[in-house]
C-alpha positions as CSV (number, residue, x, y, z in Angstrom):
1,M,-67.0,-64.3,27.5
2,T,-66.2,-63.2,23.9
3,K,-68.0,-60.0,22.9
4,E,-70.4,-60.4,20.0
5,V,-69.3,-58.6,16.9
6,Y,-71.9,-57.2,14.6
7,V,-71.5,-56.3,10.9
8,F,-74.8,-54.3,10.9
9,E,-76.6,-52.5,13.7
10,V,-80.0,-51.0,13.0
11,Q,-81.0,-48.2,15.4
12,D,-84.6,-46.8,15.6
13,L,-85.0,-47.1,11.9
14,S,-88.1,-46.0,10.0
15,Y,-88.9,-45.9,6.3
16,R,-92.0,-44.7,4.5
17,Y,-92.9,-45.5,1.0
18,P,-94.6,-42.9,-1.2
19,G,-98.1,-42.2,0.0
20,Q,-96.9,-42.3,3.6
21,V,-97.1,-46.1,3.7
22,N,-94.9,-47.4,6.5
23,G,-92.4,-50.0,5.4
24,L,-90.4,-50.0,8.6
25,K,-91.2,-48.4,12.0
26,N,-88.7,-48.1,14.9
27,V,-86.7,-51.1,13.9
28,N,-83.8,-52.1,16.2
29,C,-81.7,-55.2,15.5
30,C,-78.2,-56.5,14.9
31,I,-76.6,-58.8,12.4
32,P,-73.8,-60.9,14.0
33,E,-70.6,-61.3,12.1
34,G,-69.9,-64.8,10.7
35,K,-73.3,-66.3,11.5
36,R,-76.2,-67.4,9.4
37,T,-79.0,-65.0,10.3
38,V,-82.6,-65.4,9.3
39,I,-85.1,-62.5,9.1
40,M,-88.6,-64.0,9.5
41,G,-92.1,-62.8,9.4
42,Q,-95.3,-63.0,7.4
43,N,-95.7,-61.4,4.0
44,G,-95.6,-57.6,4.4
45,A,-93.7,-57.7,7.7
46,G,-90.9,-55.6,6.3
47,K,-88.2,-58.2,5.7
48,S,-87.3,-57.1,2.1
49,T,-87.5,-53.4,3.0
50,L,-85.0,-54.0,5.8
51,L,-82.5,-55.7,3.4
52,W,-82.8,-52.7,1.0
53,T,-81.9,-50.3,3.8
54,L,-78.9,-52.5,4.8
55,T,-77.5,-52.1,1.2
56,G,-78.2,-48.3,1.2
57,V,-80.7,-48.5,-1.7
58,L,-83.4,-47.1,0.6
59,R,-82.4,-44.3,2.9
60,P,-84.3,-44.2,6.2
61,H,-86.5,-41.3,7.2
62,Q,-85.5,-41.8,10.8
63,G,-82.8,-43.7,12.6
64,R,-79.6,-45.1,11.1
65,V,-77.7,-48.2,10.0
66,L,-74.2,-48.9,11.1
67,F,-71.9,-51.1,9.1
68,Q,-68.8,-52.2,10.9
69,E,-69.6,-49.7,13.7
70,K,-69.8,-46.7,11.3
71,P,-73.0,-45.0,10.0
72,L,-73.7,-45.8,6.3
73,D,-72.2,-43.2,4.0
74,Y,-74.7,-42.5,1.3
75,S,-72.3,-40.7,-1.0
76,K,-71.3,-42.4,-4.2
77,P,-67.8,-43.5,-2.8
78,G,-69.5,-44.6,0.4
79,L,-72.0,-46.8,-1.3
80,T,-69.4,-48.2,-3.7
81,Y,-67.4,-49.2,-0.6
82,L,-70.4,-50.8,1.0
83,R,-71.5,-52.8,-2.0
84,S,-67.9,-54.1,-2.6
85,R,-68.3,-55.8,0.8
86,V,-72.0,-56.5,1.0
87,G,-73.8,-58.5,-1.8
88,L,-77.5,-58.8,-2.3
89,V,-79.3,-61.7,-4.1
90,M,-82.8,-60.5,-4.9
91,Q,-85.9,-62.7,-4.7
92,N,-86.6,-62.5,-8.4
93,P,-83.4,-63.1,-10.4
94,D,-84.9,-61.5,-13.5
95,T,-84.4,-58.1,-11.8
96,Q,-80.7,-58.9,-11.2
97,V,-79.6,-60.9,-14.2
98,F,-79.8,-58.6,-17.2
99,C,-76.7,-58.9,-19.5
100,P,-76.9,-60.8,-22.8
101,T,-74.7,-63.7,-21.6
102,V,-73.9,-65.4,-18.3
103,Y,-70.2,-64.4,-18.6
104,Q,-71.1,-60.8,-19.1
105,D,-73.5,-60.8,-16.2
106,V,-71.1,-62.3,-13.7
107,A,-68.3,-60.1,-15.0
108,Y,-70.5,-56.9,-14.6
109,G,-69.5,-56.0,-11.0
110,P,-65.8,-56.8,-11.3
111,T,-65.6,-54.9,-14.6
112,N,-67.2,-51.8,-13.1
113,S,-64.8,-52.1,-10.2
114,G,-61.9,-51.4,-12.6
115,L,-60.2,-54.9,-12.3
116,L,-57.8,-56.0,-15.0
117,K,-59.1,-58.4,-17.7
118,H,-57.3,-61.5,-16.3
119,E,-58.6,-60.7,-12.8
120,I,-62.2,-60.5,-14.1
121,E,-61.8,-63.8,-16.0
122,D,-60.5,-65.5,-12.8
123,R,-63.4,-64.2,-10.7
124,V,-66.0,-65.2,-13.2
125,K,-64.6,-68.7,-13.5
126,W,-64.3,-69.1,-9.8
127,A,-67.8,-67.7,-9.0
128,L,-69.5,-69.9,-11.6
129,Q,-67.6,-73.0,-10.4
130,A,-68.6,-72.2,-6.8
131,V,-72.3,-72.4,-7.6
132,G,-72.0,-75.3,-10.0
133,A,-72.8,-73.3,-13.1
134,S,-69.5,-73.4,-15.1
135,H,-71.3,-75.0,-18.0
136,L,-73.6,-72.0,-18.4
137,V,-70.7,-69.5,-19.0
138,E,-71.6,-68.8,-22.6
139,R,-75.3,-69.4,-22.4
140,P,-77.7,-66.5,-23.3
141,V,-79.4,-65.3,-20.2
142,P,-83.0,-65.3,-21.7
143,F,-82.7,-69.1,-22.2
144,L,-81.9,-69.9,-18.6
145,S,-84.4,-71.5,-16.2
146,F,-85.4,-69.8,-13.0
147,G,-83.0,-72.0,-10.9
148,E,-80.2,-71.3,-13.3
149,K,-80.8,-67.6,-13.1
150,Q,-80.7,-67.9,-9.3
151,K,-77.2,-69.5,-9.5
152,V,-76.0,-66.8,-11.9
153,A,-77.3,-64.1,-9.6
154,L,-75.4,-65.6,-6.7
155,A,-72.3,-66.0,-8.9
156,G,-72.5,-62.3,-9.8
157,V,-72.5,-61.5,-6.1
158,L,-69.7,-63.9,-5.3
159,A,-67.5,-62.4,-8.1
160,M,-67.3,-59.2,-6.0
161,R,-65.8,-61.3,-3.1
162,P,-68.1,-59.8,-0.4
163,S,-67.8,-60.5,3.3
164,V,-71.6,-60.3,3.8
165,I,-74.3,-61.8,1.5
166,L,-77.9,-60.8,1.9
167,L,-80.5,-63.2,0.3
168,D,-84.2,-62.2,-0.2
169,E,-86.3,-65.4,-0.1
170,P,-83.7,-67.4,-1.9
171,A,-85.6,-70.7,-1.9
172,S,-88.7,-69.3,-3.6
173,G,-89.2,-70.8,-7.1
174,L,-86.7,-73.6,-6.6
175,D,-87.5,-77.3,-6.4
176,A,-86.2,-79.5,-3.6
177,A,-83.0,-80.4,-5.5
178,G,-82.4,-76.7,-6.2
179,V,-82.9,-75.7,-2.6
180,E,-80.5,-78.4,-1.4
181,S,-77.9,-77.4,-3.9
182,L,-78.2,-73.7,-3.0
183,F,-77.9,-74.2,0.7
184,S,-75.0,-76.6,0.3
185,E,-73.2,-73.8,-1.4
186,L,-74.2,-71.2,1.2
187,D,-73.0,-73.5,4.0
188,R,-69.6,-73.8,2.2
189,L,-69.4,-70.0,2.0
190,H,-70.3,-69.8,5.7
191,S,-67.5,-72.2,6.6
192,Q,-65.1,-69.7,4.9
193,G,-66.2,-66.9,7.1
194,V,-68.9,-65.2,5.0
195,T,-71.7,-63.7,7.0
196,L,-75.1,-64.8,5.5
197,V,-78.4,-63.1,6.0
198,M,-81.6,-64.5,4.6
199,T,-85.3,-63.4,4.6
200,T,-87.9,-66.1,4.7
201,H,-91.4,-67.0,6.0
202,D,-90.5,-70.7,5.8
203,I,-90.0,-71.7,9.5
204,D,-89.0,-75.2,8.7
205,L,-86.2,-74.0,6.4
206,A,-85.1,-71.4,8.9
207,W,-85.1,-73.8,11.9
208,S,-82.9,-76.3,10.1
209,W,-80.3,-73.7,9.0
210,A,-80.0,-70.4,11.0
211,D,-77.8,-69.5,13.9
212,Y,-79.5,-66.3,14.7
213,F,-83.2,-65.2,14.3
214,I,-84.8,-61.8,13.8
215,I,-88.6,-61.9,13.8
216,M,-90.5,-59.0,12.2
217,D,-94.2,-58.1,12.4
218,R,-96.0,-55.2,10.8
219,G,-92.8,-53.3,9.9
220,T,-90.9,-53.7,13.1
221,T,-88.7,-56.2,15.0
222,V,-90.4,-58.1,17.7
223,W,-87.8,-60.6,18.7
224,E,-84.2,-61.5,18.0
225,G,-81.7,-64.0,19.5
226,D,-79.7,-67.2,18.9
227,F,-81.3,-70.5,17.8
228,S,-80.5,-71.9,21.3
229,E,-82.8,-69.3,22.8
230,L,-85.7,-69.8,20.4
231,S,-85.4,-73.6,20.6
232,Q,-86.2,-73.4,24.3
233,D,-89.7,-72.1,23.5
234,P,-90.6,-72.6,19.8
235,H,-94.2,-71.8,20.7
236,L,-93.1,-68.2,21.1
237,L,-93.6,-68.1,17.3
238,F,-97.3,-68.3,17.7
239,E,-97.3,-64.8,19.2
240,F,-96.0,-63.4,15.9
241,G,-98.4,-65.3,13.6
242,L,-95.8,-68.1,12.8
243,K,-96.3,-71.8,13.3
244,P,-93.6,-73.8,15.1
245,P,-91.6,-76.0,12.7
246,V,-93.0,-79.5,11.9
247,V,-90.0,-81.2,13.4
248,T,-90.7,-79.7,16.9
249,V,-94.4,-80.7,16.7
250,V,-93.5,-84.3,15.9
251,H,-90.8,-84.3,18.5
252,E,-93.2,-83.1,21.3
253,S,-95.8,-85.6,20.2
254,L,-93.3,-88.5,20.5
255,L,-92.2,-87.2,23.9
256,K,-95.7,-87.2,25.2
257,I,-96.3,-90.9,24.4
258,G,-92.9,-91.9,25.7
259,F,-91.6,-92.9,22.3
260,I,-88.3,-91.1,22.9
261,P,-86.6,-90.1,26.1
262,P,-86.8,-86.5,27.4
263,S,-83.0,-86.2,27.4
264,L,-83.0,-86.1,23.6
265,P,-82.0,-82.6,22.3
266,R,-84.6,-80.7,20.4
267,P,-83.9,-81.6,16.7
268,R,-83.4,-79.0,13.9
269,H,-84.2,-81.2,11.0
270,I,-86.5,-84.2,10.5
271,R,-83.5,-86.4,9.6
272,D,-82.0,-85.6,13.0
273,L,-85.2,-86.8,14.6
274,I,-85.3,-90.0,12.6
275,S,-81.7,-90.7,13.5
276,A,-82.4,-90.1,17.2
277,I,-85.4,-92.4,17.1
278,A,-83.2,-95.1,15.5
279,T,-80.7,-94.9,18.4
280,E,-82.8,-93.8,21.4
281,S,-86.2,-95.4,20.9
282,P,-87.0,-98.1,23.5
283,S,-88.7,-100.2,20.9
284,K,-86.5,-102.7,19.2
285,K,-89.0,-103.2,16.4
286,V,-89.0,-99.5,15.6
287,R,-85.2,-99.5,15.4
288,E,-85.3,-102.5,13.1
289,W,-87.9,-100.9,10.9
290,I,-85.9,-97.7,10.5
291,A,-82.7,-99.6,9.8
292,S,-84.5,-101.4,7.0
293,R,-85.5,-98.1,5.3
294,P,-83.6,-97.2,2.1
């Protein structure tokens, strides 16, 4: 059996905000290399705070964070090294996209890394193309929509060529088309070996996308494991104040009435369930109806 490799290991980590408010308390978890990891929990569970400790922005009061098996180095050279390999896309792009033009914003990281002019230009061009935003290159940042700012923020991270990308509630504020476009790009990056970590409280989104789950509650981790483990008992989510995804509720209802066979794998997305019904349902009329749908 191949040993799991972790890019991050969090050990007994605690962090207190000013006023002695606990942001994190005795957190233990791991981020597997090369996987799509979701950090889940209700609002205030500590998801965003955990991301900030992974990037070294917040220094824990107790415990430690390992990156590539070594404790984080909080010196300036140490943090520069970390952030050249780990990119963070914040929940609100207005806190991340701040230069006058899109080109300047995406070029900010590579420029401060001391790259040559032609290298910077190549990276900006590639990063904007990767997120489908090449047409925005000369656009003034204040005139961008929320979704466009999200793309520019991601492009700014990509321009640094990180091996790990952390995303804080990346789907918030995006419409359905924007979410589909964003996750199509994330999946492409994942196929190239980039480790992706996303915080969310949207279980339906997480269920359809993630390989690995970390569940937080009241500032600590309460469960972590592969999707295959969680899919065996999705009602485990109830214990942590989270509802099972809609697709599993529908799937179980159809099983109870004999509409689909028990041999059908638990689906990850509603389209998977519809496809399974079309091929596995004992009802010819149901199959004909689904086949007639646009």
